[in-house]
N, C-alpha and C positions, 0 to 999 in steps of 0.2 A: 727305174727312176731316171729322170732326165735332168736332174739338177744336183749340184753339190755345193754346200754352203761355203766351204773353204778348200782351196787347192793351191799347192805350190807349183808354179809354172816357170821352168828354167831358172831365172834369177830373181823372181819376185812372187808376191802373194796375190792371189786372185780371190775376191770375196763376192758372193751374191749380195747385191744391195737390197736388203729386205724392206727398205723404205718405199720401194716402188711396187711391191706386191700388193694385191694380186693382179694388177693391171699390166705390169711389164716385168719380164724376167731379164734383169740387167746385172752384168758383172763389171766390177771395177778392179783395176790393178794398183798395187801399192809397192813402193820402192824404198820406204824408210820407216823406222819405228815411230816417228812423229805422225806420219800419215796413218799408220795402223792404230795408234792411240786415239787419233781423232775419229777414225771409223768406229772404234769401240764406243767412244763417248757419244757419238751422234747416232748410234744404233744402226749403222750400216750392217754390222754383225752384232747379234745379241744372243742371249742364252748362256748360262754359266759355262758349260763345257766348250761351246764355240768360241767365246771370247778368251778362254784359257789357251786354246789351240792357236788362235790368231795372235795372241801375245807371244807365244813361243816362237812363231815365225817372225814376229817383230824383232826379236833378239837376233835372229839369223840376219835380218836386214841391217842391223846395227853394225855388223862386221863387213858389210859389202864394200864400203868406201874407205876402209882403213888401209894405211900403207902396209904392204906385206911384211915389212921388217920391224914394225913397231907393236910389240905385244902389249906393252904397258898402255899405250894409247887405245889399243883394241879393247882391253878390259875396262878402261875408263868409259869408252863409248857404250859398252855393254851395260855397265852399272847405271849410267845416266838413262839409258833406254829402259832398263828394268824399273827404275823409279818412276819414269814417265808413264809406262804402261800400267803399273800397279795403281796409279792415281786415276786412271781413266774411268773406272767404275769400282768403287771401294767395297760394295756389299758382297759381291760374288766371290767366294773364297777360291773358286777354281782359277781365277785370274792370278792371284798371288801364288797359288800352288804351282801352276805351270811355270811362272817366271822363276820361282825359287828352285824348281827342279832343273831348269835350264842353267841357272847360275851354279848349282852344285856340279853339274856336268862340266861346265866351262872352267871351273876352278881346279880341275884335275891337273896336278903338277906334271903329268906326262904330256900335256898339250903345250909344247914349247915354242910353237910358231903360229902365225896368224892363219896359215893354210890349214893346220891341224884344228885350230879353233873353229874355223868356218865349217869344216867337214863334220866335226863333232856337234856343232850347233844344229846343222841341218838334219843330221841323223836323229838327234834327240827330239827335235820338233816333229819330225815325221813319225817317230815312235809314239809321241803323245797323241797325234792325230789318229794313227792306226789303232792304238789301244782304246781310244774313245769309242770307235765303232764296235770293237769286240765286247767292250764292257756294256754298251747299250743293248746289244743282242742278248747278253747274259742276264741283264736286268729283266728283260722281257720274258726270257725262259723261266726265271724264278717266279715271276708274277702270274704265269699262265694258270696255275691251280686255283688262283683267287678269282678268276673270271668265270662266271657261269656260262654254260653253252649258249644261253640267250641272255644278253645283258644290256641294260641301259647304264651308261657311264657319263658322269659329268666331268668335264676337263676345263681347266682354267689356264689362260695365257697360251703360250706356244712352247712345246717341249719336244718337237719332232726333229727331223733332219735339219731344219733351219736353225734350231737352237743348239745343235751339236755338230760334229763333223759329218755324221750320217746316222740315220735310223731314229735316234731320239730316246728319251727316257720315258716319261709318262705316256706321251703319244706313241712311242715305240711299242709300249705294251698293248695299246688299242690296235695298232697296225698288225702286230704279231698275232693277236687273238683273231683278227679278221682273216689273216693269211692262213691260219690253222683251221679255218672253217667254222669258228664260233660266230654266232649271229649277234654282233655287237652294234649298238646304236649310240652315237655320241651326242650329248648335249654340250655345245661349245659356248662357254661364256665369251661374250664379246671382248671383255678385258679392257675397260676404260683405264686411262685416257688414250693410249696409243693403239688400242683395238688389235692387239696381237692375235686374239682368238678369232675375231671376225675376219681379219685380213689374211693371217698366216696359217692358223690351224685349219680353218675352213678350206683354204687353198690346198694345203697338204692332203687333207682327207679326200678331197676330190681326186688328187693324183692317185691315191691308194684305192679308191672305190669303196670307201667306208661310208655307210649311211650316217647322216648327221643333220642336226638343226642348230643354227646359231640362236642363242638366247641372250637377253640382256643380263648383266651381272646380278641384278636383283631378282631374277625370276627362278632361281634354283629351288627355293623353298616351295614355290607354287608347283613345280614339276615333281618334286619329291612327294608332295601330298596328293596330287591328282593323277600323275602318270605312273609313279613308282620308279625309283632309281635304285640300282643294285650296289653301286659304289661310286666314289669320287676318287680320281687319281690326278695328282699334280706333281710338278717338279720342285726343285729347291735351288736356292743360291747359296745358302749356308745353313748348316745344321749344328746346333750347340750340343755339348756333351749330354745334356739332359733330354735331348730330342726336340727342343724348341726349334722351329724351322722358319727361316726367312724365305719368302717367295714373293712373286708379283703381287702388288697391292690388290686386295679383294680376296686373297686366299683365306685369310683369317675369317672373314664373313662367311665364306663357303663352308669352312670347317665347323663353324657354330651351327649353321643351318643343318648340316649333315648330322651333327651330334644330336640336335633337337629331334630329328626324324629317325634316329637309329640307323643311319646309313654309314657303312664303313668308309673311312677316309684314309687313303694311302698317299704317302709321299714316295716318289721314285727318284733316286739320285745315285751317282757313283760315290764310292768311298772318298774320292778327292773333294767332295762337297762337305764332308765332316770337318768340323773345327772343334776338336776335343780340348783345345786350349782354353776355350771359354765355357764357363759353367752353365750358362743359360742365355736365352735370347735377349736379355736386357743389355748384353755386351755387344750386340751386333749393330754396327753402324748402318743407318738407313740413309740411302742416297736421296737427296731432294733434287728433283728435276725442274726445268724451267716452267714458269707459270703458263706460258702460251700453250703447252700441251693440253691443259685443262680449259683455258679460256677460249681456245680456237679449235675449230674442226677444219683442218687444212689451213687456208688463209682467211677463213670466215670467223669473225669473233662472235661467240654466243653468250658472253657475259656482258653486263653493263661496263662501260668504260670506267676504269679506276677500281673495279672490284678486286679485293684481295683474294689471292689463290694460294692454297697449300697443295703441294704435289709430291708426296712421298712415293718413290718408285716401288717400294716393298713394304710388307708388313710382316710381323712375326706371329705365327700360329703356335700357341702353347702346346706342349707335348700331350697334355691331358685330352686333347681333341683329336689326336692322331692314332689311328688304329695300328698302323705298321709302317715301317720305312723299308722300302725295297731297294737293295743294293746288288751289285754283282757278286758279292760274297754270301748273300742270303738275305732273309727278311728279319729285321729287328722288331721285336715287340716290347711293350712295357714290362719291366722298368727299362727305359732306353739307356740310362746311364750305364747299365751293365751290358745290355745286348749290343749297343753300338761299339763299346770298347772291345767286346769279344770279336765282332766282325772286323774291326780295325786290326786287331792282333792277328787274325787269321790270314790277312792279306799278304 
């Protein structure tokens, strides 16, 4: 691989700017938590695991400009940065999970000076990033028995190295199956309105050498009926205790089409995406993004002037349409309320 979505470089965070793909591979440097929060909100970096890792490094940056002798001010800066970063994108639970993990580490009473806080923050953020890569590889290993030796797979949005620190969740499964010699073919939903499938997933699959075709979001039923599809695999931004899953808008539609055609529908996500504190998907906050993402393609307006636009970034797929949830600890099957809790307890 010739790219990395997130990287700590000396004293700052470097992010691959995904807004410029597939035409330009551009990196930007960030020196404050405010800049990182803006990068998360503007989708310079996106994907639940990736924004969690980016936010962790954002807290490292919060300690960079604090006076070496002022521990109280340091922790005030950290808390302010934590609140700012959590608000950048509220649906993805990995963001809050990573920030809360960093806060627990930094509240260790053994950390008695700013230098110790800085060292602990950087160590914890790097651990979060490194664990993400290991977890994604394990998710792929757990999923391999589900992939036939010759398989057509529908994928929605982008869940590869661009959406994580490296390797990916659902796309990592397709990549691993390809690397292990399975003849996989991916049907890539374009994923309106920001076209993460057409721009990002297609670009990644080209890097991996995986055969694929980009299809419009509404074409999956046609291909299931005429071409035959072996399974669908998608990522997740938050999974409720009963298995209801929030993911990129259009996932619910894909799950319904798969269910109608008897095609297995799998969700791939790390355990950090589980939110067992909420009973079902009705408790998941859905981010509403700016109307121009729908009304415009680039700078060109495609809707009539003054047309009202609704732009939810995510939808919730009810658990009844999900065949299994693939995690690093194993695969959860219905009833998800029991199986997800077992996996969480085993971690």
